[in-house]
N, C-alpha and C positions, 0 to 999 in steps of 0.2 A: 735096645735101649738109646734113646737119643735125648742130650740134655737141654734144659729149656734154653741156656745159651744159644743152644745153636741156632734159634730160630731168631732170638733179639727179643723175644717178650714171652712172658709166660701163660698168654691165652692166644700166641700162635703155634701152631704143632705143626710140621711138616706131615703131608699124608701118609697114612698108614704108620704113624709114628705113636710111642708110647710115653706121654707126658710123665716126668721124673719131679718127684717132689720130695720137700727135704721130710726123712720119716725123722722119729722118734730115735731112734739109730744112730744119725748122722749125727742131731740133734746134741747128742751126749760125747760122740767123739772128738764135733770140731764144737764146744761150749764158748763160742761166740757169742758177744756182749750185743752183738745190734742182731742175731740169725731173728727173724720173725719167722714162728708155723706159715708154712705156705699152704693154698690153699689145696684142696686132695681131687678136684679135679679142672681140666680146664674150662675156659669160659668162652662162650663163644659172644666175639664181638662183632658188632654190624660191619659187613664188609664195604658195605658202596653208605655209608651214613647211617645215623638213625634217626628216629621220626620225633615230632613237634607233635603236642597235641594240647587239649586243652582242661582246664582245672574244673571252668565253671559251666560245663559247656551247653547248660538248658539256658542261661542267660543272652537276652537279645546283644550284639552289636550295636554300639553308640554311635548313630550315623553324626557327624556334624559338617557342615562344608567347608573344605581344604582351606580357603581365603582366610574364615573362620580360625583354623589351626594356625595356619601361616601368619596369623598376626599378633598370634601370644609367642610365637619362639622367634622373629624377628630382632632384629635391632632395634632400641625402645621398645619394645613388647614385655611384658609382665614376665616373662623368663628371660631376661639381661637382666647381670646384673653387674650392670654398670654404675658406677658411684653418682652418674650424673641420673639416672635411670630412677630407681629404687634407693639410695641413697648404700655404704659401702658395705661389704659382708662383716658376719662378727663371727669369730671365732668359737669353736663347740671344744667342748672336753677332749674329743680324740682328735690323736694325733693324727697328722695329714698322709700318713701314710698306707691308713687301712682302706680310703676307698680306691688308692692302687691297687691292693693285693684284692681287694674285690674285682677289679677286673683281668690282676691274674685267674681267681678262679673263674671268670665268666669264659677267659680263654679257654681253658680248659675244659670245657663242659659243653660250649655252645660254638658253632661257623657258619652262619648264614649268609649264604652267598646270591639271593636272589633280590630282585630289583624290590627296592620299599613299595611300588604299592602292588607286588604280587603276592599276599600274602591271605589272602581270605580262604584259598585252600590248602586246609592245612595237610590233607592227603599227599601233594603235590608237595609241600616242602620236605626238605631232608636237611638235617645236623650234620654235617660235615667232622662233628667229634664224637667218639662211644658218650654218652651219657653217666658217666664218671669223673669223679673227683682221683686223680690216680696221677696229675703231672706229665699226660697225654703230650702236650709242647717239648715238653725239655724233653723227653724219651725216642716221640714219635714212634716209628717201625724198629729200633734198637739197633745194634750195632752191624747187625750181619747185611738188615737191610739195607741200612742209612750210612754206612761207613763214614762219610765225612760232618757227621755229628759228632765222633768220637774220637781217640786219642790213636794215633796209628800205633804205638808202642805197646801201648795199653786198654786195649778196647774196652773194658769194663769203665772207665773214665769219659765223664763228657769234654767234649775239645772247646777251650777258651782261649783266648789272645795273648800271647805270648809272654803277657805280665799278669796273667787273670782278673784282670780289674775291666775286662768288658767281654763281650762276644767273638767267638771268631768268626772272622768276615774273610771275603773273597777279594778280590783285587780289584771291584767296585766298590767296596766297603759294605754287600750288600751281609745282614747277615747271615749265618748256618747254623738256623734254627730248625726245630719242625714247624713253627710257626708264626710268619713277619710280623703277625699283631704284638707279637710280646719285643719288639725290638723298635713301637710306633713313638715313644715317647722316651727318656733318659731314665726313670721311674721303673715302668714298665722292662727296661734292658736290666737293669741293676737285680732286679728280683729276679729274671731269671738266670743272670749271674751267680748269684744268692743261692738259689736250690742248685744249680752247676754243683757250687764249691759242697752242698751237702752230699748230695750225690759220694762225689772222692773224697770226701775225709771219710765219709760211709765203708766206700770201698780200702782202702785204707786199714782201716780197724777193723775188717773183717777178714782182708789178705794178715794182717798181723795175729789174730785169733787164728789161721789155721785153715779157714774156709777154702774148699778146693775151688782154682781155676774154671772149672766149669760151671760152676755154681754161683759166683761171684757176681758177676753183673745182674742178675734176680734177684740174688738177696739184696744186692747194695738198695735197689729199686722198692724193693717191697719195704724193706728199711724206711727209706724215705719220704716214701707213699705216707705210710703209717704215721709218721710223725708229721707230715704236710698234710693230712685228716683229722689229727690232734690239735692240732694250731685252729684249723677250719673249725672244728664244731666247738671247742675251750677256748681258745682266745679270740678269733676274729666274731664269729656269730652270735655269745653274752652280745657281745660292745653294738654291735647291729640289730640284735632286735628284741633283748631284755633276758636276763639271764635263767626269770621265771619262765618265759617260754621254750626257751633252749632246752632246760628241765626237765616241763611236760614233755617235750617230743622225744626228747631221748630216755625216757619212761614210757610212754605210754606208745609213743610213735604217732605221724600224722595222722589230722581227720579226716583230710582231703583229700590230697596227692596218695591216691592210692593203687598204683598203675596193675592191672591185673596179669598180663604178658608180658611184654618186654620193656622194662624202662623207657623214660620217656621224655623230654624239657620242654614244659608249659612255656603256650605263649603268655600266658599272663603273666609268668615269672621273666623269660627273656625280651621280650617287647612290653614290655613295662614295669615290672616291682623293681627287677633287678639295675634296669638302670640309675639304680640311683644314685650311686655315684656320679652322675655329670653333676648332681648338684653339688657338689662336694668338692669341690674343686678351684684350689685358690685362686686369686686372680695373678699371685707373682709365686716361687719359689726360692726358697737361699740352701746353693747344694754345697755348700761348706759355708763352718762359721766362721763369722766376720767378713762375708766375701759378699758379692751384688746379687736383686731378685732379678729373675729373669718370669717372664710368662711361659705357660707348657707350650705352646703354640704360638708362634712358630720358634722360637728360643730352644726350646730345648726337648725341640724333634728330631724322632730317633730314622729310620731309613737308611743308616746311613751314622756312621761315626758320632760325636756328639758335634754338636756346634761352639757347644760351651768350651774353651779350655778350662776343664776344671775338674778335678775327682770327685765323687758322689761321696758325701757323707750321708749312708742310713741313718744314723741318730738324730738325723735332723730331718726324718720322718718319724719314727718311730721310737718311743720312750726305750731307753734300754739303762738299765743300772750302772750307776756312776758316771754318768753323761748328763747333761746339763736338758731338762724338757728339750723336745722336739718342738717342730713346727705344727700349727694346728690346722686339724681341716675346718672349715665354716661349718656354722649350721647348714641344716638342709631348711629348706625357704622356697622352693622352687625356681629360683633365679641361677643363672650359670655365669660363669664369666664371661669379660668380653671373646678371650681366647676360643673358648664354645662357641657363640655364638657368630664369629667369623674365623670358621675354619682355612688354613690355607689348601690351596687345589694339592700339594700335597697327598694330603690327607683325602679329600672327597673325590677328586679324579673332577676334571670338566664335566660343570653344570648348567646346565640349560637356563635353569631357577636358578638365581640370585639364591632367596632364602632356602634352598637344597645346600648353602654351604653353613648353616645354623645348627648347631647339633640338635640343638633343642626342636625346629622344628623336625626335621632327621626322628627324632624320638616320638613325635606324635604321629607324623604321617605314617612310621610304624606303625604303632596301635591299631591306627584307623584302617590299615588296609589290611589288617588283620584281623579285623572284627570284633575286638578286645571289646567287654562291654565297660560300665560307665565306672568309675570308683564307689557313686554312690550306691549300681546293686548290689557288687561285692559286700560293701558293706553291708547292707540286710541279707544277704546271702550267706553269711558268716557269723548275725547275729550280734556287731555291734552300730550302733548308732553313725550316720554317715555324718559329714560334716555339711555346715548351711550353707549358704549362695555367701553370707558376710564371710567365712573363715575362706574358702576355693576363691574368693574376689574376681569371679568371672561375668562376663555378660550375661545375664540375666535371657536377654531376646534371643542370642547365638546359642548359647550353651543352656536352654531351658532342658536340654533331657540328660544333661547330667555332664559331671566333667570329665574326660580326658584318663583314664586311668593309669596312665605314669606321671601327667600332672595331680592326680589325685593323693597319689602315693607323697606325694614330695608336700604337696599343702600340709597331709591329715600327722607325716614328719613333727610339720610346722608347728602345728595346734596340737597335736594329743601327742607330742615326748618333749616339745621344746626347742626342736628342729638337732636334738644328738644323736636321736638312731630314727628307727622305721617305727611309725604306729600300727595298729593293730589291724589291720588290712596290708601294708608291705610286710611289717611282720612274718605275719601267717603267712601269705604266700612264699619268700625266702625263706622263712625255715621251716615251714613243712619239705619245700623242694634239696632244700640242701642236704635235712638228715636222710629224706625218703629215698634221694638216689644213691647214697652213703649205704644206707640200709636195703637197697635192692642190689648192690652190688658184692658178687659173692668172692670178689677178694681183698674186700674191706675188711679193715682191721674189727671192727663192732660184730663181722658177721664171721669171721675165721678165729678170731679170739676176741673176745670180749672183754679178758680180763687183762688181756696185755695193757704196760706203759710204757710208759717212752725210755729208751735206753740212754739213746744220749744226755753228755753233762748239761745240767740245767742251773737254774739259780736260785728251784723250787724244784728238789727231787722227787719223779716220780708225776711231773708234768712237765709240758715244753710248750713256748711261748715264741714267736717271733722274732722276741729279745732274745732270746736264746741261739739263735740259728744265728741269728749277727753278731752276738759275742762269739760263738765259735769260729764261723768263718770271715770275719772282719778282718 
């Protein structure tokens, strides 16, 4: 018999070994507060990356001249939120941290390392992440395979900086984490630190409750992942797509995203709908109350210790009871701040075409290379009224065939949801994929133990929110 902890992950077992699960007898022997029912079998994860696919395979790809796409996303184009171009950003009701959390989830689901112009061949694309909402960038391959991510004296716990306020870093300042993208800017860094602290807190609680050391890492990982999944489905997603759609998806399941064999990430999600957050980045952020404001790039860029000498107060990013309201995200209107229209070279690498410094151009070009359908075509496919030309605001001569799906989803949010959340096309794609991927994960809370409720202390017993994570670990 081999402990799961000996392999570092609950889904990777040495050849010939038997998977050990937490039986009902073990649960009675160790009445741990945060012990979650273990899955009854090992789960096969893709060894060399998962696949991408299409949500609407029968819809033709939108064909637009590259120069027309570039014109939308460059400085001075319709996607430029510089105050001199289209007026200042307008605050939304939602807190500024939620688009960052969405990016954290994106890094958990997808890692596409292919060039921008090589997306048309879906079969040739590989996702370097397993298509599961399971904190893979946090845990990577576990303490045996990647011990440098874990504490040497207590390998059930994740390694952080000595003061616990930053990621562990090597002598050159590079973060020791499972996905370097989680150090791309200070907010991603702090979200990674936050969930590492949550895991370590669970290790301490489970150890206090008598869970065996050989089971401790996997028990804490499972509990942290289930609390995280709870936040994704019940705190994050209702804010993004609306509570009614979430309730319907949790009750009835997705209508369009129903993978028959292995789960996959649809390109309509990865290369369009789930890039909504680029349109919710503020021109500048305050890190501490009363402190100065900084643009996200280059001032708050990561990939090394933060360039700004300031602690990050996450109650300025998320609303937490007992604290003043957080900064707000801007309303979604199809525009990106100047710091994303002119990304630093440290983010983009050397580019031959200046337009590729713009994240809007990169989003538009990626959707075109993937052969994504127009937003109008997807709207008709799911039975909703498409936006009018006046609402998309594009040159009818250059975009007579339709609107690029990414931009359509941002404009739809503006005109169908007041810029506060995604509209019917964007909300349907994002909601179906996130719920569908959790439903397809044999280790997920909804599959293993549908009656489970969060066990960690919270402001409202029986549920768990990002505010609770911050209050617990702050």
